[in-house]
Backbone as a chain_set.jsonl record, in Angstrom:
{"seq": "MSISPPFDSDLRRLAQEIGAAMVEELFARLRRGDGSVLVRPEYLTPSQAAIFSGISAKKLEALRHQRRGPKWFRVGGRVHYAVADLHTFVEEGRVE", "coords": {"N": [[10.714, 81.627, -43.46], [9.386, 78.644, -45.391], [10.324, 77.056, -48.646], [8.349, 74.766, -50.34], [9.946, 71.975, -51.995], [10.109, 71.162, -55.713], [9.885, 68.572, -55.967], [8.085, 66.033, -55.799], [7.711, 63.575, -52.351], [7.949, 61.141, -53.368], [9.033, 61.346, -55.979], [11.41, 62.448, -55.032], [12.396, 60.263, -52.941], [12.653, 58.315, -54.785], [14.562, 59.498, -56.698], [16.469, 59.213, -54.59], [17.474, 56.896, -53.992], [18.236, 55.806, -56.539], [20.193, 56.978, -56.891], [22.02, 56.511, -54.666], [22.466, 53.449, -55.441], [23.496, 54.084, -58.034], [26.157, 55.06, -56.86], [26.871, 52.834, -55.262], [27.578, 51.18, -57.632], [29.422, 52.076, -59.025], [31.564, 52.596, -57.458], [32.112, 49.889, -57.187], [32.668, 48.891, -59.598], [34.996, 50.76, -59.717], [36.682, 49.437, -57.683], [37.106, 47.379, -59.152], [38.663, 48.156, -61.102], [37.475, 49.128, -63.591], [37.13, 50.772, -66.054], [35.043, 51.634, -67.293], [32.955, 53.874, -66.244], [30.593, 55.204, -65.935], [27.333, 55.146, -65.321], [24.375, 54.082, -65.793], [20.466, 54.574, -64.683], [19.679, 51.453, -65.468], [17.736, 49.545, -64.859], [14.654, 48.715, -62.501], [13.343, 48.057, -59.367], [10.236, 46.733, -58.067], [9.2, 48.88, -56.386], [10.6, 50.891, -56.902], [9.546, 50.942, -59.914], [6.936, 51.192, -59.541], [7.079, 54.007, -58.33], [8.068, 55.486, -60.718], [6.34, 55.006, -63.109], [3.91, 55.495, -62.121], [2.021, 53.355, -61.514], [0.645, 51.388, -59.559], [2.656, 49.303, -56.693], [1.457, 46.943, -56.121], [-0.694, 46.817, -58.309], [1.021, 46.728, -60.291], [2.674, 43.935, -59.518], [-0.158, 42.287, -59.79], [-0.548, 42.84, -62.579], [1.88, 41.447, -62.847], [1.283, 38.548, -62.555], [-1.164, 38.02, -64.136], [0.004, 38.288, -66.635], [0.246, 40.438, -68.394], [1.499, 42.585, -67.764], [4.12, 45.179, -67.716], [7.167, 44.415, -69.203], [9.272, 41.943, -67.637], [11.636, 40.703, -65.454], [13.793, 37.979, -63.331], [16.537, 38.604, -61.033], [18.589, 36.675, -59.107], [16.035, 35.989, -58.133], [14.683, 38.236, -57.59], [12.528, 40.928, -58.702], [12.758, 42.629, -61.451], [12.508, 45.361, -63.786], [13.37, 47.123, -66.7], [13.199, 50.377, -67.712], [13.486, 51.169, -70.078], [11.439, 49.379, -70.977], [9.423, 49.768, -69.083], [8.76, 52.802, -70.154], [7.717, 51.719, -72.482], [5.88, 50.475, -71.944], [4.116, 52.365, -70.773], [3.376, 54.194, -72.449], [2.399, 52.841, -74.519], [-0.313, 52.701, -73.033], [-1.849, 50.449, -72.022], [-2.412, 49.847, -69.361], [-4.998, 49.179, -67.305]], "CA": [[9.901, 81.355, -44.617], [9.663, 77.205, -46.141], [9.622, 76.719, -49.715], [8.43, 73.432, -50.969], [10.389, 71.816, -53.297], [9.475, 71.234, -56.991], [9.282, 67.202, -56.585], [7.064, 65.407, -54.395], [8.444, 62.644, -51.782], [8.043, 60.092, -53.681], [10.082, 61.116, -56.671], [12.862, 62.6, -54.251], [13.018, 59.006, -53.145], [13.434, 57.446, -56.077], [16.138, 59.738, -56.89], [17.669, 58.828, -53.707], [17.268, 55.206, -54.284], [18.691, 55.569, -57.501], [21.574, 57.544, -56.592], [22.571, 54.963, -54.203], [22.955, 52.514, -56.403], [24.588, 54.231, -58.681], [27.491, 54.935, -56.461], [27.623, 51.48, -55.124], [28.111, 50.318, -58.745], [30.598, 52.96, -59.325], [32.577, 52.249, -56.321], [32.457, 48.486, -57.429], [33.775, 49.281, -60.439], [36.279, 51.385, -59.449], [37.428, 48.355, -57.483], [37.77, 45.956, -60.174], [39.725, 48.396, -61.964], [36.568, 48.752, -64.83], [37.393, 51.977, -66.911], [33.647, 52.527, -67.543], [32.382, 54.16, -64.344], [29.393, 55.635, -66.302], [26.222, 54.317, -65.027], [22.582, 54.511, -66.225], [19.913, 53.228, -63.899], [18.367, 50.958, -66.505], [16.686, 48.426, -64.087], [14.249, 49.323, -61.388], [12.869, 47.284, -58.583], [9.12, 46.967, -58.49], [8.803, 49.856, -55.552], [10.994, 52.298, -57.936], [9.105, 50.824, -61.141], [5.805, 52.096, -59.076], [6.863, 55.31, -58.568], [8.538, 55.9, -62.247], [5.537, 54.449, -63.832], [2.798, 55.851, -61.529], [1.347, 52.455, -61.233], [1.148, 50.863, -57.89], [3.403, 48.069, -56.751], [0.592, 46.389, -56.204], [-1.219, 46.464, -59.689], [2.468, 45.698, -61.288], [2.329, 42.537, -59.286], [-1.399, 41.777, -60.323], [-0.165, 42.927, -63.707], [2.929, 40.103, -63.766], [0.503, 37.207, -62.273], [-1.754, 37.974, -65.271], [0.961, 38.193, -67.78], [-0.413, 41.437, -69.075], [1.821, 44.18, -67.642], [5.415, 45.496, -68.456], [8.114, 42.945, -69.269], [10.008, 42.083, -65.933], [12.902, 39.46, -65.468], [14.321, 37.855, -62.217], [17.748, 38.281, -61.172], [18.798, 36.178, -57.858], [14.42, 35.505, -57.406], [14.233, 39.289, -56.801], [11.803, 40.969, -60.072], [13.431, 43.97, -61.883], [12.012, 46.249, -64.411], [13.865, 47.704, -67.406], [13.336, 51.418, -67.77], [12.749, 51.107, -71.189], [10.115, 48.315, -70.914], [8.13, 50.534, -68.264], [8.051, 53.631, -70.846], [6.839, 51.653, -73.897], [4.298, 49.988, -71.59], [3.163, 53.46, -70.17], [3.031, 54.834, -73.499], [1.251, 52.349, -75.249], [-1.526, 52.892, -72.564], [-2.107, 49.052, -71.575], [-2.816, 49.538, -67.853], [-6.67, 48.768, -67.005]], "C": [[10.714, 79.701, -45.273], [9.583, 77.404, -47.49], [9.952, 75.524, -49.938], [9.149, 73.414, -51.992], [9.589, 71.247, -54.098], [9.344, 69.482, -57.184], [8.626, 66.789, -55.561], [7.852, 64.254, -53.925], [8.872, 61.449, -52.592], [8.775, 59.832, -54.786], [11.428, 61.552, -56.026], [13.439, 61.129, -53.79], [13.359, 58.402, -53.208], [14.801, 58.296, -56.598], [17.035, 59.322, -55.936], [17.951, 57.563, -54.084], [18.76, 54.927, -55.434], [20.098, 56.62, -57.405], [22.544, 56.573, -55.868], [23.276, 53.951, -54.721], [23.515, 52.618, -57.313], [26.142, 54.657, -57.799], [27.913, 54.061, -55.662], [27.714, 50.765, -56.549], [29.076, 50.642, -59.184], [31.634, 52.473, -58.444], [32.762, 50.373, -56.834], [33.07, 48.45, -58.595], [35.014, 49.787, -60.408], [37.406, 50.364, -58.687], [37.951, 47.552, -57.88], [38.464, 46.79, -61.038], [39.036, 48.788, -63.329], [37.031, 50.488, -64.951], [36.214, 52.475, -67.096], [33.251, 52.453, -66.494], [30.906, 55.078, -64.896], [28.479, 54.554, -65.918], [25.044, 54.8, -65.134], [21.884, 53.694, -65.391], [18.996, 52.84, -64.807], [17.255, 49.976, -65.798], [16.543, 49.005, -63.222], [13.707, 47.716, -60.567], [11.455, 47.295, -58.624], [8.505, 48.358, -57.522], [9.418, 51.176, -56.314], [10.075, 52.287, -59.436], [8.096, 51.644, -60.727], [5.981, 53.492, -58.785], [7.295, 56.207, -60.196], [7.399, 55.797, -62.962], [4.417, 55.23, -63.401], [1.684, 54.878, -61.636], [1.823, 51.795, -60.327], [1.689, 49.723, -57.933], [2.085, 46.82, -56.933], [0.028, 45.957, -57.334], [0.174, 46.169, -60.715], [2.488, 44.173, -61.029], [1.084, 41.743, -59.47], [-1.077, 41.808, -61.787], [0.791, 41.623, -64.293], [2.016, 38.685, -63.302], [-0.468, 36.938, -63.472], [-1.247, 38.138, -66.496], [0.481, 38.96, -68.997], [0.145, 42.859, -68.829], [3.276, 44.464, -68.317], [6.458, 44.022, -68.26], [8.942, 43.129, -67.842], [10.979, 40.477, -66.315], [13.349, 39.405, -63.74], [15.577, 37.844, -62.158], [18.19, 37.478, -59.629], [17.229, 36.136, -56.963], [14.435, 37.116, -57.189], [13.608, 39.863, -58.557], [12.45, 42.436, -60.23], [12.509, 44.457, -63.0], [12.951, 46.917, -65.134], [13.361, 49.042, -67.817], [12.509, 51.733, -68.875], [11.404, 50.294, -71.474], [8.76, 49.383, -70.189], [7.753, 51.897, -69.647], [7.659, 52.935, -71.696], [5.534, 51.013, -73.153], [3.348, 50.919, -71.204], [2.839, 54.282, -71.066], [2.076, 54.258, -74.157], [-0.384, 52.123, -74.287], [-2.141, 51.884, -72.217], [-2.649, 49.016, -70.285], [-4.642, 49.885, -67.617], [-7.409, 49.728, -65.477]], "O": [[11.9, 79.497, -45.531], [8.582, 78.075, -47.743], [11.075, 75.023, -49.892], [9.229, 74.316, -52.826], [8.513, 70.794, -53.708], [8.859, 69.003, -58.21], [8.698, 67.303, -54.445], [8.651, 63.766, -54.725], [9.961, 60.885, -52.485], [9.234, 58.711, -55.001], [12.48, 61.066, -56.441], [14.574, 60.753, -54.083], [14.112, 57.725, -52.508], [15.882, 57.759, -56.838], [18.207, 59.068, -56.214], [19.049, 57.415, -54.621], [19.785, 54.258, -55.3], [20.885, 56.641, -58.351], [23.542, 56.016, -56.324], [24.446, 53.64, -54.501], [24.135, 51.659, -57.772], [27.201, 54.436, -58.387], [29.056, 54.135, -55.21], [27.973, 49.565, -56.462], [29.803, 49.837, -59.767], [32.604, 51.903, -58.942], [33.863, 49.856, -56.643], [34.168, 47.893, -58.6], [35.985, 49.313, -60.997], [38.615, 50.379, -58.917], [38.933, 46.946, -57.451], [39.013, 46.148, -61.933], [39.799, 48.832, -64.294], [37.208, 51.231, -63.986], [36.106, 53.701, -67.101], [33.114, 51.46, -65.779], [30.224, 55.587, -64.007], [28.69, 53.353, -66.091], [24.683, 55.858, -64.619], [22.192, 52.524, -65.164], [17.925, 53.385, -65.071], [16.119, 49.762, -66.222], [17.4, 49.742, -62.736], [13.706, 46.595, -61.077], [11.171, 48.123, -59.488], [7.439, 48.862, -57.874], [8.856, 52.271, -56.333], [9.882, 53.334, -60.054], [8.035, 52.76, -61.245], [5.013, 54.224, -58.99], [6.855, 57.288, -60.589], [7.35, 56.766, -63.72], [3.811, 55.75, -64.338], [0.535, 55.282, -61.817], [3.012, 51.544, -60.126], [1.476, 48.976, -58.888], [1.984, 46.005, -57.849], [0.126, 44.752, -57.562], [0.179, 45.46, -61.721], [2.372, 43.312, -61.901], [1.185, 40.525, -59.323], [-1.324, 40.748, -62.362], [0.736, 41.013, -65.361], [2.296, 37.693, -63.975], [-0.625, 35.773, -63.838], [-2.008, 38.141, -67.464], [0.32, 38.541, -70.143], [-0.283, 43.918, -69.287], [3.526, 43.968, -69.416], [6.45, 43.052, -67.503], [9.156, 44.152, -67.191], [10.893, 39.588, -67.162], [13.301, 40.384, -62.994], [16.133, 37.191, -63.041], [17.833, 38.314, -58.798], [17.089, 36.203, -55.741], [13.958, 37.224, -56.06], [14.111, 39.34, -59.551], [12.612, 43.228, -59.301], [11.53, 43.718, -63.095], [13.682, 47.536, -64.362], [12.746, 48.712, -68.831], [11.4, 52.266, -68.905], [10.481, 50.706, -72.177], [7.631, 49.638, -70.607], [6.602, 51.956, -70.08], [6.717, 53.598, -72.13], [4.401, 51.025, -73.635], [2.136, 50.704, -71.186], [2.051, 55.177, -70.762], [1.026, 54.834, -74.442], [-1.362, 51.534, -74.746], [-3.311, 52.179, -71.974], [-3.421, 48.084, -70.055], [-5.202, 50.951, -67.873], [-8.578, 49.544, -65.139]]}, "num_chains": 1, "name": "protein.A"}
């Protein structure tokens, strides 16, 4: 008998991506000798932000182009969203 997990596959995938990113950052900090090894997943890629917020990646892209979506920024040419900004945007209910 198989018991289904309490999380859907998108949330499980997001948790795995965040976990992998945290491990990478932890090892990088340890290699640098950084004593601060606590890592919080504060920034998400568009696909992670889509899963986190429940807004599709295409909708987030459209909102970026319309300058109406959650705050975002580029690092090395890649778009990122701060988790705090996603919370604010979703809580304000500004998605049409």
